[in-house]
KETIRO-430350 format. One record per residue (C-alpha): x, y negated, z negated. Coordinates in Angstrom, 1 decimal. Each point is the difference from the previous one (the first is absolute). Example, Ala and Ser with C-alpha at 12.3 -4.5 7.8 and 13.67 -1.06 7.14 Angstrom:
REM residues 2
+--------+--------+--------+
:      X :      Y :      Z :
+--------+--------+--------+
:   12.3 :    4.5 :   -7.8 :
:    1.4 :   -3.4 :    0.7 :
+--------+--------+--------+
***
This chain:
REM residues 81
+--------+--------+--------+
:      X :      Y :      Z :
+--------+--------+--------+
:  107.8 :    2.2 :   46.8 :
:    2.9 :    0.1 :   -2.4 :
:   -0.1 :   -2.3 :   -3.4 :
:    2.9 :   -1.6 :   -1.1 :
:    0.1 :   -1.0 :   -3.5 :
:    2.7 :   -2.7 :   -1.4 :
:    2.5 :    0.5 :   -2.2 :
:   -2.2 :   -0.5 :   -3.2 :
:   -3.0 :    2.3 :    1.1 :
:    2.3 :    2.7 :    1.0 :
:    2.0 :   -0.2 :   -3.3 :
:   -3.6 :    0.1 :   -1.8 :
:   -0.8 :    2.7 :    2.1 :
:    3.5 :    2.0 :   -1.2 :
:   -0.3 :   -1.3 :   -3.5 :
:    3.3 :   -1.9 :    0.4 :
:    1.5 :   -3.5 :   -0.5 :
:   -0.1 :   -1.9 :    3.4 :
:    3.6 :   -0.6 :   -0.3 :
:    0.9 :    3.8 :   -0.3 :
:   -2.3 :    0.6 :    3.0 :
:    2.0 :   -2.6 :    2.1 :
:    3.3 :    1.6 :   -1.2 :
:   -1.4 :    3.5 :    0.8 :
:   -0.9 :   -1.5 :    3.7 :
:    3.2 :   -1.7 :    0.6 :
:    1.9 :    3.1 :   -1.0 :
:   -2.2 :    2.2 :    2.2 :
:   -1.4 :    1.8 :   -2.8 :
:   -3.7 :   -0.7 :    0.8 :
:   -1.6 :   -0.4 :    3.3 :
:   -0.3 :   -3.4 :    1.0 :
:    0.1 :   -3.0 :    2.9 :
:    2.1 :   -3.3 :   -0.4 :
:   -2.3 :   -2.6 :    1.6 :
:    2.1 :   -3.5 :   -0.2 :
:    1.2 :   -0.3 :   -3.8 :
:   -3.2 :    2.3 :   -1.6 :
:   -0.2 :    3.9 :    0.0 :
:   -3.0 :    1.6 :    1.4 :
:   -1.2 :    3.3 :   -0.9 :
:   -2.5 :    2.6 :    1.9 :
:   -2.2 :    1.4 :   -2.6 :
:   -0.4 :    3.3 :    1.7 :
:    3.8 :    0.5 :    0.3 :
:    0.1 :   -0.9 :   -3.6 :
:   -2.7 :    2.4 :   -1.1 :
:    2.0 :    2.8 :    1.7 :
:    3.1 :   -0.9 :   -1.6 :
:   -1.4 :    0.0 :   -3.4 :
:   -1.4 :    3.6 :    0.7 :
:    3.6 :    1.1 :    1.1 :
:    1.8 :    0.8 :   -3.7 :
:    3.4 :    0.7 :    1.8 :
:    0.2 :   -3.8 :    1.3 :
:   -1.6 :   -1.4 :   -3.6 :
:    2.9 :    1.8 :   -1.9 :
:    2.5 :   -1.4 :    2.0 :
:   -0.3 :   -3.3 :   -0.9 :
:    2.7 :   -1.7 :   -2.3 :
:   -1.3 :   -2.5 :   -1.9 :
:    1.7 :   -3.8 :    0.8 :
:    0.5 :   -1.0 :   -3.7 :
:    2.6 :    2.4 :   -0.8 :
:   -2.1 :    2.4 :   -1.9 :
:    0.6 :    3.6 :    0.5 :
:   -3.3 :    1.9 :    1.8 :
:   -0.5 :    3.3 :   -1.5 :
:   -2.4 :    2.6 :    2.1 :
:   -1.3 :    3.1 :   -1.0 :
:    2.1 :    1.4 :    2.4 :
:    3.4 :   -1.9 :   -1.0 :
:    2.6 :    1.2 :   -2.5 :
:    0.3 :   -2.5 :   -3.3 :
:    2.6 :   -2.6 :    0.6 :
:    3.3 :    0.7 :   -1.2 :
:    0.7 :   -1.5 :   -3.3 :
:    3.5 :   -2.0 :   -0.5 :
:   -0.4 :    0.8 :   -3.9 :
:    2.5 :    2.4 :   -1.2 :
:   -0.5 :    2.0 :   -3.2 :
+--------+--------+--------+
***
């Protein structure tokens, strides 16, 4: 039987803030299902997703920060010497 997690439970599993996880779900960055007004997350699907480095490293923070992964080049600088 599949175990479904609430946003808070899934966020704790992923070690992210619940609002961040909700935004990822809204933008299809993480496997999720909308049930009424609430998001639900399959624990099994999240565990598979967490083991996929390509999917995890494609996440873009929703707070405007730049996400730098080992595979990504450093961000361009607007500063000119």
